[in-house]
PQR file with spaces between the fields and no chain letter, atoms N, CA, C, O and H, PARSE charges and radii, in Angstrom:
ATOM       1  N    UNK     1       7.787    1.225    5.218 -0.4000 1.5000
ATOM       2  CA   UNK     1       6.717    1.064    4.422 -0.0000 2.0000
ATOM       3  C    UNK     1       5.518   -0.295    4.762  0.5500 1.7000
ATOM       4  O    UNK     1       5.943   -1.418    5.035 -0.5500 1.4000
ATOM       5  N    UNK     2       4.231   -0.039    4.705 -0.4000 1.5000
ATOM       6  CA   UNK     2       3.159   -0.158    5.479 -0.0000 2.0000
ATOM       7  C    UNK     2       2.795   -1.811    5.150  0.5500 1.7000
ATOM       8  O    UNK     2       2.979   -1.942    3.940 -0.5500 1.4000
ATOM       9  H    UNK     2       3.885    0.872    4.483  0.4000 1.0000
ATOM      10  N    UNK     3       2.420   -2.922    5.648 -0.4000 1.5000
ATOM      11  CA   UNK     3       1.336   -3.632    5.457 -0.0000 2.0000
ATOM      12  C    UNK     3       0.034   -4.004    4.389  0.5500 1.7000
ATOM      13  O    UNK     3      -1.012   -3.495    4.792 -0.5500 1.4000
ATOM      14  H    UNK     3       2.270   -2.815    6.631  0.4000 1.0000
ATOM      15  N    UNK     4      -0.093   -4.662    3.316 -0.4000 1.5000
ATOM      16  CA   UNK     4      -1.628   -4.623    3.756 -0.0000 2.0000
ATOM      17  C    UNK     4      -1.909   -5.802    3.553  0.5500 1.7000
ATOM      18  O    UNK     4      -1.111   -6.671    3.202 -0.5500 1.4000
ATOM      19  H    UNK     4       0.757   -5.075    2.989  0.4000 1.0000
ATOM      20  N    UNK     5      -3.751   -6.012    3.874 -0.4000 1.5000
ATOM      21  CA   UNK     5      -4.322   -7.722    3.465 -0.0000 2.0000
ATOM      22  C    UNK     5      -4.711   -7.677    1.742  0.5500 1.7000
ATOM      23  O    UNK     5      -4.820   -6.935    0.766 -0.5500 1.4000
ATOM      24  H    UNK     5      -4.400   -5.305    4.159  0.4000 1.0000
ATOM      25  N    UNK     6      -4.789   -8.682    2.086 -0.4000 1.5000
ATOM      26  CA   UNK     6      -5.524   -9.007    0.368 -0.0000 2.0000
ATOM      27  C    UNK     6      -6.384   -9.647    0.223  0.5500 1.7000
ATOM      28  O    UNK     6      -6.829   -9.997    1.316 -0.5500 1.4000
ATOM      29  H    UNK     6      -4.701   -9.285    2.879  0.4000 1.0000
ATOM      30  N    UNK     7      -7.014  -10.104   -0.729 -0.4000 1.5000
ATOM      31  CA   UNK     7      -8.714  -10.478   -0.387 -0.0000 2.0000
ATOM      32  C    UNK     7      -8.879  -12.306   -0.326  0.5500 1.7000
ATOM      33  O    UNK     7      -9.747  -13.065   -0.757 -0.5500 1.4000
ATOM      34  H    UNK     7      -6.652   -9.820   -1.616  0.4000 1.0000
ATOM      35  N    UNK     8      -7.303  -12.580    0.600 -0.4000 1.5000
ATOM      36  CA   UNK     8      -7.798  -14.011    0.623 -0.0000 2.0000
ATOM      37  C    UNK     8      -8.268  -13.946    2.568  0.5500 1.7000
ATOM      38  O    UNK     8      -8.926  -14.757    3.220 -0.5500 1.4000
ATOM      39  H    UNK     8      -6.598  -11.964    0.950  0.4000 1.0000
ATOM      40  N    UNK     9      -7.690  -12.816    2.947 -0.4000 1.5000
ATOM      41  CA   UNK     9      -8.064  -12.864    4.219 -0.0000 2.0000
ATOM      42  C    UNK     9      -9.597  -13.355    4.484  0.5500 1.7000
ATOM      43  O    UNK     9     -10.482  -13.143    3.654 -0.5500 1.4000
ATOM      44  H    UNK     9      -7.156  -12.157    2.416  0.4000 1.0000
ATOM      45  N    UNK    10      -9.869  -14.145    5.927 -0.4000 1.5000
ATOM      46  CA   UNK    10     -10.735  -14.600    5.926 -0.0000 2.0000
ATOM      47  C    UNK    10     -11.887  -13.979    7.695  0.5500 1.7000
ATOM      48  O    UNK    10     -12.757  -14.416    8.448 -0.5500 1.4000
ATOM      49  H    UNK    10      -9.151  -14.317    6.601  0.4000 1.0000
ATOM      50  N    UNK    11     -11.199  -12.985    7.520 -0.4000 1.5000
ATOM      51  CA   UNK    11     -11.679  -11.847    8.988 -0.0000 2.0000
ATOM      52  C    UNK    11     -11.264  -12.499   10.159  0.5500 1.7000
ATOM      53  O    UNK    11     -11.936  -12.152   11.131 -0.5500 1.4000
ATOM      54  H    UNK    11     -10.492  -12.630    6.908  0.4000 1.0000
ATOM      55  N    UNK    12     -10.432  -13.284   10.393 -0.4000 1.5000
ATOM      56  CA   UNK    12     -10.683  -14.231   11.728 -0.0000 2.0000
ATOM      57  C    UNK    12     -10.384  -13.177   13.150  0.5500 1.7000
ATOM      58  O    UNK    12     -10.667  -13.319   14.340 -0.5500 1.4000
ATOM      59  H    UNK    12      -9.887  -13.567    9.604  0.4000 1.0000
ATOM      60  N    UNK    13      -9.680  -12.081   12.385 -0.4000 1.5000
ATOM      61  CA   UNK    13      -9.159  -10.852   13.266 -0.0000 2.0000
ATOM      62  C    UNK    13      -8.007  -10.846   14.476  0.5500 1.7000
ATOM      63  O    UNK    13      -7.729  -10.082   15.401 -0.5500 1.4000
ATOM      64  H    UNK    13      -9.450  -11.966   11.418  0.4000 1.0000
ATOM      65  N    UNK    14      -7.331  -12.500   13.810 -0.4000 1.5000
ATOM      66  CA   UNK    14      -6.035  -12.669   14.921 -0.0000 2.0000
ATOM      67  C    UNK    14      -5.127  -11.356   14.600  0.5500 1.7000
ATOM      68  O    UNK    14      -4.606  -10.729   15.522 -0.5500 1.4000
ATOM      69  H    UNK    14      -7.557  -13.120   13.059  0.4000 1.0000
ATOM      70  N    UNK    15      -4.974  -10.987   13.273 -0.4000 1.5000
ATOM      71  CA   UNK    15      -3.959   -9.871   13.023 -0.0000 2.0000
ATOM      72  C    UNK    15      -4.694   -8.408   13.516  0.5500 1.7000
ATOM      73  O    UNK    15      -4.121   -7.353   13.247 -0.5500 1.4000
ATOM      74  H    UNK    15      -5.397  -11.496   12.524  0.4000 1.0000
ATOM      75  N    UNK    16      -5.911   -8.404   14.206 -0.4000 1.5000
ATOM      76  CA   UNK    16      -6.387   -7.252   15.150 -0.0000 2.0000
ATOM      77  C    UNK    16      -5.811   -7.046   16.487  0.5500 1.7000
ATOM      78  O    UNK    16      -5.334   -6.187   17.229 -0.5500 1.4000
ATOM      79  H    UNK    16      -6.376   -9.262   14.424  0.4000 1.0000
ATOM      80  N    UNK    17      -6.159   -8.500   16.381 -0.4000 1.5000
ATOM      81  CA   UNK    17      -5.685   -8.673   18.431 -0.0000 2.0000
ATOM      82  C    UNK    17      -3.990   -8.713   18.391  0.5500 1.7000
ATOM      83  O    UNK    17      -3.470   -8.567   19.498 -0.5500 1.4000
ATOM      84  H    UNK    17      -6.546   -9.198   15.778  0.4000 1.0000
ATOM      85  N    UNK    18      -2.963   -8.913   17.112 -0.4000 1.5000
ATOM      86  CA   UNK    18      -1.729   -9.054   17.863 -0.0000 2.0000
ATOM      87  C    UNK    18      -0.776   -7.257   16.804  0.5500 1.7000
ATOM      88  O    UNK    18       0.330   -7.071   16.296 -0.5500 1.4000
ATOM      89  H    UNK    18      -3.385   -9.031   16.213  0.4000 1.0000
ATOM      90  N    UNK    19      -1.908   -6.488   16.960 -0.4000 1.5000
ATOM      91  CA   UNK    19      -1.189   -5.631   16.313 -0.0000 2.0000
ATOM      92  C    UNK    19      -0.993   -4.569   17.532  0.5500 1.7000
ATOM      93  O    UNK    19      -2.026   -3.949   17.786 -0.5500 1.4000
ATOM      94  H    UNK    19      -2.807   -6.638   17.373  0.4000 1.0000
ATOM      95  N    UNK    20      -0.272   -4.360   18.043 -0.4000 1.5000
ATOM      96  CA   UNK    20       0.434   -2.901   19.198 -0.0000 2.0000
ATOM      97  C    UNK    20       0.099   -1.930   18.845  0.5500 1.7000
ATOM      98  O    UNK    20       0.309   -1.044   19.674 -0.5500 1.4000
ATOM      99  H    UNK    20       0.567   -4.864   17.837  0.4000 1.0000
ATOM     100  N    UNK    21      -0.527   -1.491   17.629 -0.4000 1.5000
ATOM     101  CA   UNK    21      -0.567    0.049   16.784 -0.0000 2.0000
ATOM     102  C    UNK    21      -1.940    0.448   16.887  0.5500 1.7000
ATOM     103  O    UNK    21      -2.325    1.606   16.730 -0.5500 1.4000
ATOM     104  H    UNK    21      -0.698   -2.211   16.956  0.4000 1.0000
ATOM     105  N    UNK    22      -2.807   -0.721   17.203 -0.4000 1.5000
ATOM     106  CA   UNK    22      -4.178   -0.104   16.725 -0.0000 2.0000
ATOM     107  C    UNK    22      -4.654    0.301   15.002  0.5500 1.7000
ATOM     108  O    UNK    22      -5.571    0.983   14.545 -0.5500 1.4000
ATOM     109  H    UNK    22      -2.493   -1.662   17.331  0.4000 1.0000
ATOM     110  N    UNK    23      -3.312   -0.649   14.238 -0.4000 1.5000
ATOM     111  CA   UNK    23      -2.968   -0.277   12.930 -0.0000 2.0000
ATOM     112  C    UNK    23      -4.354   -0.964   11.839  0.5500 1.7000
ATOM     113  O    UNK    23      -4.810   -0.531   10.780 -0.5500 1.4000
ATOM     114  H    UNK    23      -2.568   -1.203   14.609  0.4000 1.0000
ATOM     115  N    UNK    24      -4.704   -2.142   12.632 -0.4000 1.5000
ATOM     116  CA   UNK    24      -5.733   -3.226   11.916 -0.0000 2.0000
ATOM     117  C    UNK    24      -7.028   -3.117   12.389  0.5500 1.7000
ATOM     118  O    UNK    24      -7.457   -3.490   13.481 -0.5500 1.4000
ATOM     119  H    UNK    24      -4.334   -2.493   13.491  0.4000 1.0000
ATOM     120  N    UNK    25      -7.715   -2.484   11.328 -0.4000 1.5000
ATOM     121  CA   UNK    25     -10.058   -3.155   11.655 -0.0000 2.0000
ATOM     122  C    UNK    25     -10.648   -3.531   10.630  0.5500 1.7000
ATOM     123  O    UNK    25     -10.149   -3.623    9.509 -0.5500 1.4000
ATOM     124  H    UNK    25      -7.366   -2.180   10.442  0.4000 1.0000
ATOM     125  N    UNK    26     -11.485   -3.715   10.867 -0.4000 1.5000
ATOM     126  CA   UNK    26     -12.652   -4.942   10.301 -0.0000 2.0000
ATOM     127  C    UNK    26     -12.564   -3.843    8.911  0.5500 1.7000
ATOM     128  O    UNK    26     -12.303   -2.672    9.186 -0.5500 1.4000
ATOM     129  H    UNK    26     -11.890   -3.640   11.778  0.4000 1.0000
ATOM     130  N    UNK    27     -12.740   -4.144    7.698 -0.4000 1.5000
ATOM     131  CA   UNK    27     -13.083   -3.627    6.306 -0.0000 2.0000
ATOM     132  C    UNK    27     -14.609   -3.821    6.354  0.5500 1.7000
ATOM     133  O    UNK    27     -15.402   -3.984    7.282 -0.5500 1.4000
ATOM     134  H    UNK    27     -12.951   -5.096    7.475  0.4000 1.0000
ATOM     135  N    UNK    28     -14.724   -3.749    5.100 -0.4000 1.5000
ATOM     136  CA   UNK    28     -16.128   -3.526    4.919 -0.0000 2.0000
ATOM     137  C    UNK    28     -16.136   -5.461    3.917  0.5500 1.7000
ATOM     138  O    UNK    28     -17.116   -6.200    4.010 -0.5500 1.4000
ATOM     139  H    UNK    28     -14.080   -3.616    4.346  0.4000 1.0000
ATOM     140  N    UNK    29     -15.304   -5.717    3.381 -0.4000 1.5000
ATOM     141  CA   UNK    29     -14.770   -7.371    2.756 -0.0000 2.0000
ATOM     142  C    UNK    29     -13.868   -8.125    3.930  0.5500 1.7000
ATOM     143  O    UNK    29     -13.937   -9.269    4.379 -0.5500 1.4000
ATOM     144  H    UNK    29     -14.508   -5.117    3.306  0.4000 1.0000
ATOM     145  N    UNK    30     -13.089   -7.129    4.206 -0.4000 1.5000
ATOM     146  CA   UNK    30     -11.680   -8.196    4.613 -0.0000 2.0000
ATOM     147  C    UNK    30     -11.074   -7.145    5.524  0.5500 1.7000
ATOM     148  O    UNK    30     -11.171   -5.937    5.309 -0.5500 1.4000
ATOM     149  H    UNK    30     -13.033   -6.200    3.842  0.4000 1.0000
ATOM     150  N    UNK    31     -10.255   -7.846    6.862 -0.4000 1.5000
ATOM     151  CA   UNK    31      -9.476   -6.384    7.459 -0.0000 2.0000
ATOM     152  C    UNK    31      -8.215   -5.795    7.032  0.5500 1.7000
ATOM     153  O    UNK    31      -7.227   -6.410    6.632 -0.5500 1.4000
ATOM     154  H    UNK    31     -10.176   -8.827    7.037  0.4000 1.0000
ATOM     155  N    UNK    32      -8.350   -4.588    7.156 -0.4000 1.5000
ATOM     156  CA   UNK    32      -7.848   -3.355    6.674 -0.0000 2.0000
ATOM     157  C    UNK    32      -6.295   -3.069    7.808  0.5500 1.7000
ATOM     158  O    UNK    32      -6.050   -3.416    8.963 -0.5500 1.4000
ATOM     159  H    UNK    32      -9.153   -4.089    7.481  0.4000 1.0000
ATOM     160  N    UNK    33      -5.580   -2.349    6.859 -0.4000 1.5000
ATOM     161  CA   UNK    33      -4.078   -1.975    8.080 -0.0000 2.0000
ATOM     162  C    UNK    33      -4.031   -0.634    7.325  0.5500 1.7000
ATOM     163  O    UNK    33      -3.922   -0.338    6.136 -0.5500 1.4000
ATOM     164  H    UNK    33      -5.778   -2.067    5.920  0.4000 1.0000
ATOM     165  N    UNK    34      -4.195    0.282    8.823 -0.4000 1.5000
ATOM     166  CA   UNK    34      -3.916    1.819    8.458 -0.0000 2.0000
ATOM     167  C    UNK    34      -2.330    2.230    8.107  0.5500 1.7000
ATOM     168  O    UNK    34      -1.513    2.156    9.025 -0.5500 1.4000
ATOM     169  H    UNK    34      -4.284    0.042    9.789  0.4000 1.0000
ATOM     170  N    UNK    35      -1.787    2.771    6.443 -0.4000 1.5000
ATOM     171  CA   UNK    35      -0.736    2.961    6.647 -0.0000 2.0000
ATOM     172  C    UNK    35      -0.266    3.522    7.328  0.5500 1.7000
ATOM     173  O    UNK    35       0.841    3.135    7.703 -0.5500 1.4000
ATOM     174  H    UNK    35      -2.451    2.831    5.698  0.4000 1.0000
ATOM     175  N    UNK    36      -0.789    4.666    7.843 -0.4000 1.5000
ATOM     176  CA   UNK    36      -0.491    5.758    9.146 -0.0000 2.0000
ATOM     177  C    UNK    36      -0.185    5.385   10.132  0.5500 1.7000
ATOM     178  O    UNK    36       0.412    6.063   10.968 -0.5500 1.4000
ATOM     179  H    UNK    36      -1.688    4.980    7.539  0.4000 1.0000
ATOM     180  N    UNK    37      -0.633    3.843   10.305 -0.4000 1.5000
ATOM     181  CA   UNK    37      -0.295    3.604   12.406 -0.0000 2.0000
ATOM     182  C    UNK    37       0.562    2.466   11.866  0.5500 1.7000
ATOM     183  O    UNK    37       1.011    1.676   12.696 -0.5500 1.4000
ATOM     184  H    UNK    37      -1.118    3.292    9.626  0.4000 1.0000
ATOM     185  N    UNK    38       0.875    2.265   10.445 -0.4000 1.5000
ATOM     186  CA   UNK    38       1.513    0.442   10.757 -0.0000 2.0000
ATOM     187  C    UNK    38       3.240    1.023   10.718  0.5500 1.7000
ATOM     188  O    UNK    38       3.798    1.875   10.025 -0.5500 1.4000
ATOM     189  H    UNK    38       0.511    2.907    9.770  0.4000 1.0000
ATOM     190  N    UNK    39       3.665    0.221   11.678 -0.4000 1.5000
ATOM     191  CA   UNK    39       5.481    0.225   11.992 -0.0000 2.0000
ATOM     192  C    UNK    39       6.218   -0.408   11.114  0.5500 1.7000
ATOM     193  O    UNK    39       7.441   -0.279   11.062 -0.5500 1.4000
ATOM     194  H    UNK    39       3.211   -0.470   12.240  0.4000 1.0000
ATOM     195  N    UNK    40       5.275   -1.438   10.044 -0.4000 1.5000
ATOM     196  CA   UNK    40       6.422   -1.960    9.743 -0.0000 2.0000
ATOM     197  C    UNK    40       6.959   -3.662   10.641  0.5500 1.7000
ATOM     198  O    UNK    40       7.694   -4.470   10.072 -0.5500 1.4000
ATOM     199  H    UNK    40       4.281   -1.543   10.086  0.4000 1.0000
ATOM     200  N    UNK    41       6.354   -3.905   12.179 -0.4000 1.5000
ATOM     201  CA   UNK    41       6.588   -4.551   12.665 -0.0000 2.0000
ATOM     202  C    UNK    41       6.595   -6.128   12.071  0.5500 1.7000
ATOM     203  O    UNK    41       7.450   -7.006   12.189 -0.5500 1.4000
ATOM     204  H    UNK    41       5.757   -3.249   12.641  0.4000 1.0000
ATOM     205  N    UNK    42       5.454   -6.130   11.470 -0.4000 1.5000
ATOM     206  CA   UNK    42       5.491   -7.634   10.700 -0.0000 2.0000
ATOM     207  C    UNK    42       5.175   -9.215   12.003  0.5500 1.7000
ATOM     208  O    UNK    42       5.371  -10.429   11.968 -0.5500 1.4000
ATOM     209  H    UNK    42       4.759   -5.417   11.374  0.4000 1.0000
ATOM     210  N    UNK    43       4.454   -7.952   13.254 -0.4000 1.5000
ATOM     211  CA   UNK    43       3.169   -9.433   13.829 -0.0000 2.0000
ATOM     212  C    UNK    43       2.627   -9.759   13.162  0.5500 1.7000
ATOM     213  O    UNK    43       2.892  -10.880   12.726 -0.5500 1.4000
ATOM     214  H    UNK    43       4.295   -6.966   13.282  0.4000 1.0000
ATOM     215  N    UNK    44       1.752   -9.191   12.738 -0.4000 1.5000
ATOM     216  CA   UNK    44       0.839   -9.416   11.816 -0.0000 2.0000
ATOM     217  C    UNK    44       0.737  -10.701   10.833  0.5500 1.7000
ATOM     218  O    UNK    44       0.005  -11.690   10.872 -0.5500 1.4000
ATOM     219  H    UNK    44       1.537   -8.281   13.091  0.4000 1.0000
ATOM     220  N    UNK    45       2.007  -10.201    9.721 -0.4000 1.5000
ATOM     221  CA   UNK    45       2.393  -11.128    9.544 -0.0000 2.0000
ATOM     222  C    UNK    45       2.775  -12.597    9.789  0.5500 1.7000
ATOM     223  O    UNK    45       2.730  -13.601    9.078 -0.5500 1.4000
ATOM     224  H    UNK    45       2.602   -9.397    9.690  0.4000 1.0000
ATOM     225  N    UNK    46       3.182  -12.352   11.103 -0.4000 1.5000
ATOM     226  CA   UNK    46       3.490  -14.295   10.877 -0.0000 2.0000
ATOM     227  C    UNK    46       2.055  -14.803   11.936  0.5500 1.7000
ATOM     228  O    UNK    46       1.959  -16.024   12.058 -0.5500 1.4000
ATOM     229  H    UNK    46       3.218  -11.536   11.681  0.4000 1.0000
ATOM     230  N    UNK    47       0.909  -13.899   12.725 -0.4000 1.5000
ATOM     231  CA   UNK    47      -0.298  -13.952   13.105 -0.0000 2.0000
ATOM     232  C    UNK    47      -1.156  -14.511   11.690  0.5500 1.7000
ATOM     233  O    UNK    47      -1.424  -15.712   11.668 -0.5500 1.4000
ATOM     234  H    UNK    47       0.987  -12.907   12.626  0.4000 1.0000
ATOM     235  N    UNK    48      -1.296  -14.230   11.308 -0.4000 1.5000
ATOM     236  CA   UNK    48      -2.060  -14.383   10.235 -0.0000 2.0000
ATOM     237  C    UNK    48      -2.182  -16.159    9.530  0.5500 1.7000
ATOM     238  O    UNK    48      -1.223  -16.475    8.826 -0.5500 1.4000
ATOM     239  H    UNK    48      -1.078  -13.255   11.327  0.4000 1.0000
ATOM     240  N    UNK    49      -2.928  -16.878    9.656 -0.4000 1.5000
ATOM     241  CA   UNK    49      -2.966  -18.206    9.657 -0.0000 2.0000
ATOM     242  C    UNK    49      -3.155  -18.540    7.669  0.5500 1.7000
ATOM     243  O    UNK    49      -3.048  -19.577    7.013 -0.5500 1.4000
ATOM     244  H    UNK    49      -3.707  -16.621   10.228  0.4000 1.0000
ATOM     245  N    UNK    50      -3.457  -17.155    7.289 -0.4000 1.5000
ATOM     246  CA   UNK    50      -3.905  -17.788    5.830 -0.0000 2.0000
ATOM     247  C    UNK    50      -2.942  -17.203    4.978  0.5500 1.7000
ATOM     248  O    UNK    50      -2.954  -17.412    3.764 -0.5500 1.4000
ATOM     249  H    UNK    50      -3.544  -16.313    7.822  0.4000 1.0000
ATOM     250  N    UNK    51      -1.875  -16.281    5.694 -0.4000 1.5000
ATOM     251  CA   UNK    51      -0.284  -15.599    4.603 -0.0000 2.0000
ATOM     252  C    UNK    51      -1.624  -14.491    4.049  0.5500 1.7000
ATOM     253  O    UNK    51      -2.302  -15.161    3.269 -0.5500 1.4000
ATOM     254  H    UNK    51      -1.866  -16.112    6.679  0.4000 1.0000
ATOM     255  N    UNK    52      -1.905  -13.823    4.111 -0.4000 1.5000
ATOM     256  CA   UNK    52      -2.826  -13.041    3.363 -0.0000 2.0000
ATOM     257  C    UNK    52      -2.139  -11.437    3.482  0.5500 1.7000
ATOM     258  O    UNK    52      -2.363  -10.424    2.820 -0.5500 1.4000
ATOM     259  H    UNK    52      -1.355  -13.279    4.744  0.4000 1.0000
ATOM     260  N    UNK    53      -1.212  -11.697    4.624 -0.4000 1.5000
ATOM     261  CA   UNK    53      -0.335   -9.873    5.069 -0.0000 2.0000
ATOM     262  C    UNK    53       0.727  -10.105    3.964  0.5500 1.7000
ATOM     263  O    UNK    53       1.151  -11.226    3.684 -0.5500 1.4000
ATOM     264  H    UNK    53      -1.029  -12.520    5.162  0.4000 1.0000
ATOM     265  N    UNK    54       1.163   -8.844    3.296 -0.4000 1.5000
ATOM     266  CA   UNK    54       2.104   -8.720    2.480 -0.0000 2.0000
ATOM     267  C    UNK    54       2.696   -7.225    2.575  0.5500 1.7000
ATOM     268  O    UNK    54       1.779   -6.403    2.571 -0.5500 1.4000
ATOM     269  H    UNK    54       0.818   -7.933    3.523  0.4000 1.0000
ATOM     270  N    UNK    55       3.862   -6.699    2.653 -0.4000 1.5000
ATOM     271  CA   UNK    55       4.635   -5.245    2.370 -0.0000 2.0000
ATOM     272  C    UNK    55       4.034   -4.849    1.185  0.5500 1.7000
ATOM     273  O    UNK    55       3.882   -5.133   -0.003 -0.5500 1.4000
ATOM     274  H    UNK    55       4.606   -7.366    2.657  0.4000 1.0000
ATOM     275  N    UNK    56       3.798   -4.161    1.951 -0.4000 1.5000
ATOM     276  CA   UNK    56       2.869   -3.247    0.575 -0.0000 2.0000
ATOM     277  C    UNK    56       4.010   -2.536   -0.192  0.5500 1.7000
ATOM     278  O    UNK    56       3.753   -1.836   -1.172 -0.5500 1.4000
ATOM     279  H    UNK    56       3.921   -3.930    2.916  0.4000 1.0000
């Protein structure tokens, strides 16, 4: 199960730098997670300062 970033994201980029699988990239309004690349490791969840990342 992939994770998803909600609209409380402040686009700080911390999650992108923590993702070992390059599954996170900047989106139009906030960062997005590619479900095809996400391995559900949770490193982005632990790094997110606004708790914007949740299981999909």
